[in-house]
FIBA-479927 format. One line per field, with one value per residue (C-alpha): residue number from 0; residue in one letter; x, z negated, y negated. Coordinates in nm, 2 decimals. Last residue first. Example, Ala and Ser with C-alpha at 12.3 -4.5 7.8 and 13.67 -1.06 7.14 Angstrom:
<nodes>
resi	(1 0) .
resn	(S A) .
x	(1.37 1.23) .
z	(-0.71 -0.78) .
y	(0.11 0.45) .
</nodes>
This chain:
<nodes>
resi	(198 197 196 195 194 193 192 191 190 189 188 187 186 185 184 183 182 181 180 179 178 177 176 175 174 173 172 171 170 169 168 167 166 165 164 163 162 161 160 159 158 157 156 155 154 153 152 151 150 149 148 147 146 145 144 143 142 141 140 139 138 137 136 135 134 133 132 131 130 129 128 127 126 125 124 123 122 121 120 119 118 117 116 115 114 113 112 111 110 109 108 107 106 105 104 103 102 101 100 99 98 97 96 95 94 93 92 91 90 89 88 87 86 85 84 83 82 81 80 79 78 77 76 75 74 73 72 71 70 69 68 67 66 65 64 63 62 61 60 59 58 57 56 55 54 53 52 51 50 49 48 47 46 45 44 43 42 41 40 39 38 37 36 35 34 33 32 31 30 29 28 27 26 25 24 23 22 21 20 19 18 17 16 15 14 13 12 11 10 9 8 7 6 5 4 3 2 1 0) .
resn	(V M P I A W K K Y Y A V I R L A I G A A F V M S T T F F S I L G Y M D L V Y L T L G I L L A I T G Y F G T K L V F P I E N I I V D R I I G G G V A T V F A L A L V G T L N L G A E I A I L S G T I S F S I L G I S D S L I F F P K N E I S D R K N F R F L V L L V M V I L I T L A P A N H T F T Y P T R D V A I D R I L G G G L A T L F V S I L T G L F D L K N R A A V F F G S S A F A I I G I Y E A I E F M) .
x	(-2.62 -2.39 -2.03 -1.78 -1.65 -1.35 -1.41 -1.06 -1.04 -1.18 -0.99 -0.66 -0.72 -0.82 -0.53 -0.28 -0.42 -0.40 -0.04 0.07 -0.10 0.02 0.37 0.34 0.22 0.52 0.76 0.60 0.60 0.38 0.59 0.52 0.43 0.06 0.07 0.15 -0.14 -0.38 -0.25 -0.31 -0.66 -0.76 -0.63 -0.81 -1.13 -1.10 -1.03 -1.35 -1.55 -1.46 -1.47 -1.85 -1.93 -2.30 -2.33 -2.02 -2.18 -2.47 -2.80 -2.89 -3.14 -2.92 -2.93 -2.86 -2.56 -2.41 -2.46 -2.30 -2.01 -1.94 -1.93 -1.71 -1.35 -1.40 -1.67 -1.46 -1.14 -1.34 -1.52 -1.21 -1.02 -1.31 -1.34 -0.97 -0.97 -0.97 -0.68 -0.77 -0.45 -0.54 -0.88 -0.73 -0.47 -0.73 -0.96 -0.66 -0.55 -0.90 -0.93 -0.61 -0.71 -1.05 -0.94 -0.66 -0.90 -1.16 -0.90 -0.76 -1.10 -1.21 -0.88 -0.89 -1.24 -1.54 -1.77 -1.58 -1.52 -1.86 -2.05 -1.88 -1.78 -1.40 -1.42 -1.06 -1.20 -1.48 -1.23 -1.00 -1.27 -1.40 -1.05 -0.99 -1.32 -1.24 -0.89 -1.04 -1.28 -1.00 -0.76 -0.97 -0.88 -1.08 -1.42 -1.28 -1.08 -1.40 -1.38 -1.30 -1.53 -1.39 -1.72 -1.75 -1.41 -1.50 -1.84 -1.69 -1.41 -1.67 -1.86 -1.55 -1.47 -1.78 -2.01 -1.85 -1.83 -2.19 -2.30 -2.11 -2.25 -2.60 -2.54 -2.40 -2.68 -2.68 -2.66 -2.64 -2.31 -2.18 -2.26 -2.08 -1.78 -1.77 -1.79 -1.49 -1.29 -1.36 -1.27 -0.92 -0.85 -0.98 -0.81 -0.47 -0.54 -0.61 -0.32 -0.07 -0.24 -0.22 0.15) .
z	(2.81 3.12 3.08 3.16 3.51 3.70 4.07 4.14 4.43 4.23 3.90 4.09 4.25 3.92 3.74 4.00 4.00 3.62 3.62 3.87 3.68 3.34 3.48 3.62 3.28 3.12 3.36 3.36 2.98 2.69 2.44 2.13 1.92 1.88 2.24 2.37 2.17 2.31 2.66 2.63 2.48 2.76 3.03 2.87 2.87 3.24 3.31 3.12 3.35 3.65 3.44 3.41 3.78 3.80 3.56 3.71 4.05 3.94 4.04 4.36 4.43 4.62 4.33 4.07 4.27 4.29 3.92 3.83 4.07 3.92 3.57 3.65 3.60 3.41 3.19 3.10 3.02 2.84 2.62 2.54 2.44 2.23 2.05 1.99 1.83 2.01 1.99 2.30 2.46 2.39 2.55 2.85 2.89 2.86 3.12 3.35 3.32 3.37 3.67 3.83 3.75 3.90 4.20 4.29 4.26 4.48 4.74 4.73 4.75 5.04 5.23 5.17 5.33 5.13 5.38 5.54 5.91 5.98 5.85 6.08 5.89 5.93 6.27 6.25 6.31 6.05 5.79 5.86 5.84 5.51 5.36 5.46 5.31 4.98 4.96 5.02 4.73 4.50 4.62 4.53 4.16 3.87 3.92 4.01 3.68 3.49 3.23 2.90 2.61 2.57 2.69 2.97 3.11 3.11 3.27 3.55 3.59 3.63 3.90 4.11 4.35 4.34 4.31 4.59 4.83 4.77 4.80 5.13 5.26 5.18 5.35 5.66 5.69 5.48 5.64 5.31 5.41 5.54 5.21 5.02 5.25 5.19 4.82 4.83 5.04 4.81 4.52 4.66 4.74 4.41 4.21 4.37 4.31 3.94 3.88 4.02 3.84 3.50 3.55) .
y	(5.88 5.89 6.01 5.74 5.78 5.91 5.96 6.09 5.84 5.55 5.63 5.66 5.32 5.16 5.31 5.20 4.85 4.83 4.96 4.70 4.41 4.53 4.55 4.20 4.08 4.24 4.07 3.73 3.73 3.84 4.02 3.81 4.12 4.02 3.89 4.24 4.38 4.13 4.19 4.56 4.52 4.28 4.51 4.80 4.60 4.52 4.89 4.98 4.77 4.99 5.31 5.29 5.28 5.23 4.94 4.77 4.78 4.57 4.73 4.55 4.27 4.03 3.79 4.06 4.18 3.84 3.77 4.10 4.04 3.70 3.84 4.14 4.03 3.70 3.85 4.16 3.98 3.71 3.97 4.17 3.86 3.73 4.06 4.08 3.73 3.40 3.15 2.96 3.06 3.42 3.38 3.21 3.49 3.76 3.60 3.55 3.91 4.06 3.83 3.97 4.33 4.31 4.11 4.34 4.64 4.48 4.40 4.75 4.92 4.70 4.75 5.13 5.17 5.28 5.10 4.82 4.88 5.06 4.76 4.51 4.19 4.26 4.09 3.95 3.60 3.65 3.77 3.49 3.23 3.37 3.38 3.02 2.91 3.08 2.93 2.59 2.64 2.76 2.48 2.18 2.18 2.02 2.19 2.53 2.54 2.50 2.22 2.38 2.48 2.84 3.00 2.74 2.84 3.21 3.16 2.96 3.21 3.50 3.31 3.21 3.49 3.70 3.39 3.20 3.50 3.59 3.23 3.19 3.51 3.41 3.07 3.25 3.51 3.82 4.17 4.36 4.53 4.19 4.03 4.30 4.27 3.89 3.93 4.17 3.94 3.65 3.89 3.95 3.58 3.45 3.72 3.65 3.28 3.33 3.57 3.32 3.03 3.20 3.30) .
</nodes>
């Protein structure tokens, strides 16, 4: 269950990181860094937080997956600015990455025996940590700080899985339901322009 969510998140966020790099007209190295940080940055922080060797450092598949995604996106010429701005594929890939990594962060925290605060923290960091680092490096205000409901969804996923675990209800089926519901919520929130009120 963890690996399925992990790789779905890697593919989705690699695409998202590529689109952000294309929008900012980064060169190949800049694009590679953007993709790497977006896809793997949150997971690195998560694993270090629970004192485990980062998944990316013990498995070759994540890096290979990122390279394949980059090659496919270049070949299909998805790097043109006018093909990515606010387009459904970008929104969908970003939503899938957000929910997948929220789930993996929550599952790792639960496996490590963390309390509710720990589960929420790892769900949030895994989902948005890489994107925050990427945006800071390319001198943008992190997306999660401009779209309040984006990070809130990660926290809701963490809370949901924590409650399910309390009652011994975590399974492939329930996790899949959380995954589907999370994506639906993210897409509806995006198109309805839901946001947390500003202070």
